[in-house]
Biopython code that builds the backbone (N, CA, C, O; Angstrom):
import numpy as np
from Bio.PDB.StructureBuilder import StructureBuilder

atoms = [
    (1, "MET", "N", (8.044, -8.507, 22.928)),
    (1, "MET", "CA", (8.493, -7.529, 21.946)),
    (1, "MET", "C", (7.511, -6.359, 21.988)),
    (1, "MET", "O", (6.297, -6.558, 21.935)),
    (2, "ASN", "N", (8.034, -5.156, 22.083)),
    (2, "ASN", "CA", (7.202, -3.966, 22.147)),
    (2, "ASN", "C", (7.580, -3.054, 20.990)),
    (2, "ASN", "O", (8.669, -2.480, 20.980)),
    (3, "ILE", "N", (6.686, -2.919, 20.013)),
    (3, "ILE", "CA", (6.949, -2.121, 18.824)),
    (3, "ILE", "C", (5.958, -0.969, 18.784)),
    (3, "ILE", "O", (4.758, -1.166, 18.971)),
    (4, "ALA", "N", (6.458, 0.219, 18.544)),
    (4, "ALA", "CA", (5.598, 1.401, 18.505)),
    (4, "ALA", "C", (4.625, 1.318, 17.342)),
    (4, "ALA", "O", (4.944, 0.766, 16.288)),
    (5, "GLN", "N", (3.442, 1.867, 17.540)),
    (5, "GLN", "CA", (2.424, 1.909, 16.500)),
    (5, "GLN", "C", (2.893, 2.801, 15.362)),
    (5, "GLN", "O", (3.425, 3.885, 15.602)),
    (6, "GLY", "N", (2.702, 2.356, 14.134)),
    (6, "GLY", "CA", (3.085, 3.138, 12.972)),
    (6, "GLY", "C", (1.928, 3.952, 12.445)),
    (6, "GLY", "O", (1.009, 4.296, 13.188)),
    (7, "ILE", "N", (1.972, 4.255, 11.178)),
    (7, "ILE", "CA", (0.944, 5.064, 10.535)),
    (7, "ILE", "C", (-0.329, 4.254, 10.309)),
    (7, "ILE", "O", (-1.434, 4.738, 10.551)),
    (8, "LEU", "N", (-0.163, 3.018, 9.843)),
    (8, "LEU", "CA", (-1.325, 2.179, 9.563)),
    (8, "LEU", "C", (-1.905, 1.612, 10.852)),
    (8, "LEU", "O", (-1.181, 1.409, 11.827)),
    (9, "PRO", "N", (-3.230, 1.353, 10.857)),
    (9, "PRO", "CA", (-3.875, 0.881, 12.093)),
    (9, "PRO", "C", (-3.713, -0.619, 12.311)),
    (9, "PRO", "O", (-4.707, -1.344, 12.353)),
    (10, "PHE", "N", (-2.486, -1.095, 12.450)),
    (10, "PHE", "CA", (-2.253, -2.490, 12.806)),
    (10, "PHE", "C", (-1.125, -2.536, 13.818)),
    (10, "PHE", "O", (-0.337, -1.597, 13.937)),
    (11, "GLN", "N", (-1.061, -3.628, 14.538)),
    (11, "GLN", "CA", (-0.045, -3.763, 15.556)),
    (11, "GLN", "C", (0.637, -5.112, 15.373)),
    (11, "GLN", "O", (-0.025, -6.122, 15.139)),
    (12, "LEU", "N", (1.957, -5.124, 15.481)),
    (12, "LEU", "CA", (2.710, -6.364, 15.366)),
    (12, "LEU", "C", (2.601, -7.142, 16.668)),
    (12, "LEU", "O", (2.757, -6.587, 17.756)),
    (13, "ILE", "N", (2.333, -8.431, 16.540)),
    (13, "ILE", "CA", (2.208, -9.294, 17.704)),
    (13, "ILE", "C", (3.201, -10.433, 17.540)),
    (13, "ILE", "O", (3.196, -11.132, 16.527)),
    (14, "GLU", "N", (4.040, -10.611, 18.527)),
    (14, "GLU", "CA", (5.024, -11.684, 18.467)),
    (14, "GLU", "C", (4.312, -13.024, 18.547)),
    (14, "GLU", "O", (3.421, -13.219, 19.375)),
    (15, "ASP", "N", (4.714, -13.948, 17.677)),
    (15, "ASP", "CA", (4.102, -15.266, 17.620)),
    (15, "ASP", "C", (5.212, -16.301, 17.719)),
    (15, "ASP", "O", (6.048, -16.408, 16.822)),
    (16, "SER", "N", (5.220, -17.052, 18.794)),
    (16, "SER", "CA", (6.288, -18.034, 19.004)),
    (16, "SER", "C", (5.959, -19.394, 18.394)),
    (16, "SER", "O", (6.760, -20.323, 18.493)),
    (17, "SER", "N", (4.791, -19.522, 17.765)),
    (17, "SER", "CA", (4.445, -20.804, 17.146)),
    (17, "SER", "C", (5.270, -21.007, 15.884)),
    (17, "SER", "O", (5.895, -20.070, 15.385)),
    (18, "LYS", "N", (5.271, -22.194, 15.386)),
    (18, "LYS", "CA", (6.052, -22.536, 14.194)),
    (18, "LYS", "C", (5.193, -22.486, 12.928)),
    (18, "LYS", "O", (5.516, -23.141, 11.937)),
    (19, "VAL", "N", (4.114, -21.723, 12.953)),
    (19, "VAL", "CA", (3.217, -21.609, 11.810)),
    (19, "VAL", "C", (3.863, -20.723, 10.748)),
    (19, "VAL", "O", (4.458, -19.695, 11.070)),
    (20, "LEU", "N", (3.746, -21.117, 9.502)),
    (20, "LEU", "CA", (4.290, -20.318, 8.415)),
    (20, "LEU", "C", (3.454, -19.069, 8.196)),
    (20, "LEU", "O", (2.238, -19.085, 8.383)),
    (21, "LEU", "N", (4.100, -18.004, 7.805)),
    (21, "LEU", "CA", (3.412, -16.745, 7.536)),
    (21, "LEU", "C", (3.250, -16.558, 6.037)),
    (21, "LEU", "O", (3.944, -17.203, 5.250)),
    (22, "THR", "N", (2.362, -15.701, 5.647)),
    (22, "THR", "CA", (2.150, -15.412, 4.236)),
    (22, "THR", "C", (3.333, -14.649, 3.644)),
    (22, "THR", "O", (3.976, -13.851, 4.325)),
    (23, "SER", "N", (3.601, -14.901, 2.404)),
    (23, "SER", "CA", (4.690, -14.186, 1.740)),
    (23, "SER", "C", (4.306, -12.740, 1.437)),
    (23, "SER", "O", (5.162, -11.931, 1.078)),
    (24, "LEU", "N", (3.042, -12.416, 1.577)),
    (24, "LEU", "CA", (2.577, -11.054, 1.300)),
    (24, "LEU", "C", (2.439, -10.221, 2.572)),
    (24, "LEU", "O", (1.848, -9.141, 2.552)),
    (25, "GLY", "N", (2.980, -10.720, 3.661)),
    (25, "GLY", "CA", (2.882, -10.014, 4.931)),
    (25, "GLY", "C", (3.572, -8.667, 4.930)),
    (25, "GLY", "O", (3.218, -7.792, 5.720)),
    (26, "GLY", "N", (4.552, -8.481, 4.058)),
    (26, "GLY", "CA", (5.281, -7.219, 3.995)),
    (26, "GLY", "C", (4.551, -6.112, 3.274)),
    (26, "GLY", "O", (5.029, -4.977, 3.257)),
    (27, "LEU", "N", (3.402, -6.403, 2.675)),
    (27, "LEU", "CA", (2.659, -5.360, 1.954)),
    (27, "LEU", "C", (2.245, -4.215, 2.874)),
    (27, "LEU", "O", (2.223, -3.057, 2.456)),
    (28, "ALA", "N", (1.922, -4.530, 4.107)),
    (28, "ALA", "CA", (1.543, -3.463, 5.047)),
    (28, "ALA", "C", (2.703, -2.496, 5.256)),
    (28, "ALA", "O", (2.490, -1.291, 5.395)),
    (29, "LEU", "N", (3.918, -3.013, 5.279)),
    (29, "LEU", "CA", (5.081, -2.136, 5.434)),
    (29, "LEU", "C", (5.327, -1.300, 4.183)),
    (29, "LEU", "O", (5.778, -0.159, 4.280)),
    (30, "VAL", "N", (5.036, -1.854, 3.019)),
    (30, "VAL", "CA", (5.162, -1.084, 1.777)),
    (30, "VAL", "C", (4.174, 0.082, 1.804)),
    (30, "VAL", "O", (4.529, 1.203, 1.442)),
    (31, "MET", "N", (2.939, -0.176, 2.231)),
    (31, "MET", "CA", (1.927, 0.878, 2.288)),
    (31, "MET", "C", (2.258, 1.902, 3.364)),
    (31, "MET", "O", (2.029, 3.097, 3.178)),
    (32, "GLU", "N", (2.796, 1.438, 4.490)),
    (32, "GLU", "CA", (3.169, 2.390, 5.543)),
    (32, "GLU", "C", (4.315, 3.281, 5.069)),
    (32, "GLU", "O", (4.336, 4.476, 5.367)),
    (33, "THR", "N", (5.260, 2.712, 4.339)),
    (33, "THR", "CA", (6.365, 3.510, 3.797)),
    (33, "THR", "C", (5.844, 4.522, 2.790)),
    (33, "THR", "O", (6.277, 5.674, 2.791)),
    (34, "PHE", "N", (4.916, 4.106, 1.926)),
    (34, "PHE", "CA", (4.286, 5.003, 0.952)),
    (34, "PHE", "C", (3.715, 6.229, 1.661)),
    (34, "PHE", "O", (3.903, 7.363, 1.222)),
    (35, "ARG", "N", (3.011, 5.977, 2.770)),
    (35, "ARG", "CA", (2.377, 7.072, 3.503)),
    (35, "ARG", "C", (3.380, 7.872, 4.322)),
    (35, "ARG", "O", (3.258, 9.092, 4.428)),
    (36, "ALA", "N", (4.384, 7.191, 4.912)),
    (36, "ALA", "CA", (5.383, 7.885, 5.742)),
    (36, "ALA", "C", (6.226, 8.844, 4.908)),
    (36, "ALA", "O", (6.663, 9.882, 5.406)),
    (37, "LEU", "N", (6.452, 8.506, 3.655)),
    (37, "LEU", "CA", (7.233, 9.376, 2.770)),
    (37, "LEU", "C", (6.428, 10.563, 2.248)),
    (37, "LEU", "O", (6.965, 11.422, 1.548)),
    (38, "GLY", "N", (5.153, 10.608, 2.586)),
    (38, "GLY", "CA", (4.312, 11.714, 2.134)),
    (38, "GLY", "C", (3.920, 11.606, 0.669)),
    (38, "GLY", "O", (3.568, 12.605, 0.043)),
    (39, "LEU", "N", (3.981, 10.400, 0.122)),
    (39, "LEU", "CA", (3.662, 10.236, -1.293)),
    (39, "LEU", "C", (2.198, 10.512, -1.638)),
    (39, "LEU", "O", (1.935, 11.021, -2.728)),
    (40, "PRO", "N", (1.233, 10.204, -0.771)),
    (40, "PRO", "CA", (-0.146, 10.568, -1.116)),
    (40, "PRO", "C", (-0.311, 12.076, -1.356)),
    (40, "PRO", "O", (-1.012, 12.495, -2.277)),
    (41, "GLN", "N", (0.345, 12.880, -0.514)),
    (41, "GLN", "CA", (0.257, 14.328, -0.674)),
    (41, "GLN", "C", (0.971, 14.780, -1.948)),
    (41, "GLN", "O", (0.500, 15.685, -2.636)),
    (42, "ALA", "N", (2.110, 14.150, -2.264)),
    (42, "ALA", "CA", (2.838, 14.501, -3.483)),
    (42, "ALA", "C", (2.032, 14.139, -4.724)),
    (42, "ALA", "O", (2.033, 14.879, -5.708)),
    (43, "VAL", "N", (1.348, 13.008, -4.680)),
    (43, "VAL", "CA", (0.512, 12.600, -5.818)),
    (43, "VAL", "C", (-0.618, 13.601, -6.001)),
    (43, "VAL", "O", (-0.897, 14.026, -7.122)),
    (44, "GLN", "N", (-1.273, 13.982, -4.900)),
    (44, "GLN", "CA", (-2.371, 14.951, -4.995)),
    (44, "GLN", "C", (-1.889, 16.292, -5.542)),
    (44, "GLN", "O", (-2.607, 16.962, -6.283)),
    (45, "LYS", "N", (-0.674, 16.677, -5.173)),
    (45, "LYS", "CA", (-0.142, 17.970, -5.606)),
    (45, "LYS", "C", (0.270, 17.952, -7.074)),
    (45, "LYS", "O", (-0.004, 18.900, -7.810)),
    (46, "HIS", "N", (0.930, 16.871, -7.501)),
    (46, "HIS", "CA", (1.540, 16.846, -8.827)),
    (46, "HIS", "C", (0.757, 16.053, -9.878)),
    (46, "HIS", "O", (1.136, 16.037, -11.049)),
    (47, "LEU", "N", (-0.330, 15.397, -9.468)),
    (47, "LEU", "CA", (-1.075, 14.567, -10.415)),
    (47, "LEU", "C", (-2.580, 14.795, -10.264)),
    (47, "LEU", "O", (-3.324, 13.851, -9.997)),
    (48, "PRO", "N", (-3.028, 16.026, -10.431)),
    (48, "PRO", "CA", (-4.459, 16.314, -10.290)),
    (48, "PRO", "C", (-5.224, 15.946, -11.568)),
    (48, "PRO", "O", (-5.374, 16.774, -12.466)),
    (49, "LEU", "N", (-5.698, 14.719, -11.640)),
    (49, "LEU", "CA", (-6.384, 14.270, -12.853)),
    (49, "LEU", "C", (-7.901, 14.296, -12.712)),
    (49, "LEU", "O", (-8.597, 14.910, -13.520)),
    (50, "HIS", "N", (-8.405, 13.628, -11.684)),
    (50, "HIS", "CA", (-9.853, 13.511, -11.510)),
    (50, "HIS", "C", (-10.356, 14.610, -10.586)),
    (50, "HIS", "O", (-9.804, 14.824, -9.507)),
    (51, "GLN", "N", (-11.384, 15.291, -11.004)),
    (51, "GLN", "CA", (-11.964, 16.342, -10.179)),
    (51, "GLN", "C", (-13.443, 16.070, -9.904)),
    (51, "GLN", "O", (-14.207, 16.990, -9.610)),
    (52, "ARG", "N", (-13.839, 14.803, -10.001)),
    (52, "ARG", "CA", (-15.241, 14.445, -9.780)),
    (52, "ARG", "C", (-15.473, 14.071, -8.317)),
    (52, "ARG", "O", (-14.707, 13.286, -7.758)),
    (53, "PRO", "N", (-16.513, 14.615, -7.690)),
    (53, "PRO", "CA", (-16.799, 14.255, -6.296)),
    (53, "PRO", "C", (-17.271, 12.813, -6.185)),
    (53, "PRO", "O", (-17.931, 12.292, -7.084)),
    (54, "GLY", "N", (-16.926, 12.178, -5.076)),
    (54, "GLY", "CA", (-17.381, 10.821, -4.825)),
    (54, "GLY", "C", (-16.490, 9.741, -5.422)),
    (54, "GLY", "O", (-16.723, 8.556, -5.183)),
    (55, "LYS", "N", (-15.494, 10.116, -6.180)),
    (55, "LYS", "CA", (-14.574, 9.138, -6.771)),
    (55, "LYS", "C", (-13.346, 9.012, -5.883)),
    (55, "LYS", "O", (-13.118, 9.836, -4.997)),
    (56, "TYR", "N", (-12.572, 7.987, -6.127)),
    (56, "TYR", "CA", (-11.323, 7.817, -5.382)),
    (56, "TYR", "C", (-10.342, 8.910, -5.766)),
    (56, "TYR", "O", (-10.373, 9.430, -6.881)),
    (57, "GLU", "N", (-9.475, 9.249, -4.829)),
    (57, "GLU", "CA", (-8.434, 10.235, -5.112)),
    (57, "GLU", "C", (-7.304, 9.559, -5.870)),
    (57, "GLU", "O", (-7.159, 8.338, -5.826)),
    (58, "GLU", "N", (-6.509, 10.354, -6.561)),
    (58, "GLU", "CA", (-5.398, 9.821, -7.356)),
    (58, "GLU", "C", (-4.443, 9.005, -6.501)),
    (58, "GLU", "O", (-3.926, 7.982, -6.952)),
    (59, "ALA", "N", (-4.202, 9.451, -5.260)),
    (59, "ALA", "CA", (-3.278, 8.749, -4.371)),
    (59, "ALA", "C", (-3.755, 7.324, -4.092)),
    (59, "ALA", "O", (-2.935, 6.418, -3.945)),
    (60, "ALA", "N", (-5.057, 7.118, -4.018)),
    (60, "ALA", "CA", (-5.592, 5.771, -3.793)),
    (60, "ALA", "C", (-5.304, 4.870, -4.982)),
    (60, "ALA", "O", (-4.996, 3.692, -4.799)),
    (61, "TYR", "N", (-5.397, 5.397, -6.196)),
    (61, "TYR", "CA", (-5.063, 4.617, -7.387)),
    (61, "TYR", "C", (-3.574, 4.257, -7.390)),
    (61, "TYR", "O", (-3.208, 3.107, -7.633)),
    (62, "VAL", "N", (-2.727, 5.238, -7.120)),
    (62, "VAL", "CA", (-1.278, 5.003, -7.121)),
    (62, "VAL", "C", (-0.920, 3.990, -6.039)),
    (62, "VAL", "O", (-0.118, 3.086, -6.276)),
    (63, "GLU", "N", (-1.504, 4.133, -4.864)),
    (63, "GLU", "CA", (-1.222, 3.209, -3.768)),
    (63, "GLU", "C", (-1.641, 1.784, -4.128)),
    (63, "GLU", "O", (-0.928, 0.832, -3.809)),
    (64, "SER", "N", (-2.772, 1.630, -4.780)),
    (64, "SER", "CA", (-3.212, 0.285, -5.162)),
    (64, "SER", "C", (-2.300, -0.320, -6.219)),
    (64, "SER", "O", (-2.048, -1.524, -6.188)),
    (65, "PHE", "N", (-1.799, 0.485, -7.154)),
    (65, "PHE", "CA", (-0.848, -0.027, -8.149)),
    (65, "PHE", "C", (0.459, -0.448, -7.485)),
    (65, "PHE", "O", (1.020, -1.489, -7.827)),
    (66, "ILE", "N", (0.944, 0.349, -6.544)),
    (66, "ILE", "CA", (2.176, -0.001, -5.835)),
    (66, "ILE", "C", (1.986, -1.307, -5.068)),
    (66, "ILE", "O", (2.877, -2.156, -5.072)),
    (67, "ALA", "N", (0.844, -1.478, -4.415)),
    (67, "ALA", "CA", (0.577, -2.717, -3.686)),
    (67, "ALA", "C", (0.535, -3.908, -4.640)),
    (67, "ALA", "O", (1.073, -4.973, -4.335)),
    (68, "ALA", "N", (-0.101, -3.727, -5.788)),
    (68, "ALA", "CA", (-0.183, -4.818, -6.768)),
    (68, "ALA", "C", (1.203, -5.194, -7.283)),
    (68, "ALA", "O", (1.521, -6.377, -7.400)),
    (69, "PHE", "N", (2.024, -4.201, -7.590)),
    (69, "PHE", "CA", (3.378, -4.481, -8.073)),
    (69, "PHE", "C", (4.231, -5.133, -6.984)),
    (69, "PHE", "O", (4.997, -6.054, -7.268)),
    (70, "ALA", "N", (4.103, -4.659, -5.733)),
    (70, "ALA", "CA", (4.868, -5.231, -4.629)),
    (70, "ALA", "C", (4.450, -6.676, -4.358)),
    (70, "ALA", "O", (5.248, -7.479, -3.875)),
    (71, "ALA", "N", (3.198, -6.999, -4.671)),
    (71, "ALA", "CA", (2.697, -8.359, -4.474)),
    (71, "ALA", "C", (3.058, -9.279, -5.631)),
    (71, "ALA", "O", (2.725, -10.464, -5.615)),
    (72, "GLY", "N", (3.740, -8.734, -6.637)),
    (72, "GLY", "CA", (4.166, -9.562, -7.757)),
    (72, "GLY", "C", (3.319, -9.421, -8.991)),
    (72, "GLY", "O", (3.553, -10.117, -9.979)),
    (73, "GLY", "N", (2.345, -8.545, -8.966)),
    (73, "GLY", "CA", (1.501, -8.330, -10.132)),
    (73, "GLY", "C", (2.234, -7.531, -11.190)),
    (73, "GLY", "O", (3.170, -6.791, -10.885)),
    (74, "ASP", "N", (1.817, -7.679, -12.410)),
    (74, "ASP", "CA", (2.416, -6.859, -13.468)),
    (74, "ASP", "C", (1.327, -6.163, -14.276)),
    (74, "ASP", "O", (1.338, -4.939, -14.408)),
    (75, "ARG", "N", (0.405, -6.920, -14.808)),
    (75, "ARG", "CA", (-0.750, -6.361, -15.514)),
    (75, "ARG", "C", (-1.793, -7.465, -15.589)),
    (75, "ARG", "O", (-1.468, -8.639, -15.416)),
    (76, "GLY", "N", (-3.016, -7.107, -15.840)),
    (76, "GLY", "CA", (-4.088, -8.087, -15.863)),
    (76, "GLY", "C", (-3.949, -9.061, -17.022)),
    (76, "GLY", "O", (-3.308, -8.752, -18.027)),
    (77, "LYS", "N", (-4.547, -10.230, -16.882)),
    (77, "LYS", "CA", (-4.543, -11.209, -17.962)),
    (77, "LYS", "C", (-5.283, -10.638, -19.167)),
    (77, "LYS", "O", (-6.349, -10.035, -19.042)),
    (78, "GLY", "N", (-4.703, -10.840, -20.298)),
    (78, "GLY", "CA", (-5.340, -10.381, -21.526)),
    (78, "GLY", "C", (-5.206, -8.899, -21.772)),
    (78, "GLY", "O", (-5.796, -8.369, -22.713)),
    (79, "THR", "N", (-4.444, -8.227, -20.946)),
    (79, "THR", "CA", (-4.260, -6.775, -21.107)),
    (79, "THR", "C", (-3.003, -6.542, -21.934)),
    (79, "THR", "O", (-1.959, -7.145, -21.689)),
    (80, "SER", "N", (-3.120, -5.678, -22.893)),
    (80, "SER", "CA", (-1.945, -5.341, -23.691)),
    (80, "SER", "C", (-1.401, -4.002, -23.252)),
    (80, "SER", "O", (-2.136, -3.145, -22.761)),
    (81, "VAL", "N", (-0.123, -3.835, -23.432)),
    (81, "VAL", "CA", (0.535, -2.582, -23.036)),
    (81, "VAL", "C", (0.446, -1.591, -24.149)),
    (81, "VAL", "O", (0.939, -0.471, -24.019)),
]
sb = StructureBuilder()
sb.init_structure("model")
sb.init_model(0)
sb.init_chain("A")
sb.init_seg("    ")
for serial, (resi, resn, name, xyz) in enumerate(atoms, 1):
    if name == "N":
        sb.init_residue(resn, " ", resi, " ")
    sb.init_atom(name, np.array(xyz, "f"), 0.0, 1.0, " ", f" {name:<3s}", serial, name[0])
structure = sb.get_structure()
């Protein structure tokens, strides 16, 4: 199987063994879709909240929340809405 390299720095490798895969294996595709749609740039353009040097950019926060939600997370234990 020959699959072109995507945005993220990983490569798919065909595995003919009968080993079970993780149910969270699709998270890389969720993150690649996030980046392919240009969402990091849209977040930076439309959500300029933090202007402190050395901190994470807003897009990194949004991307981590999307990954957590895609992995089945909802909110931390003991956290109220």
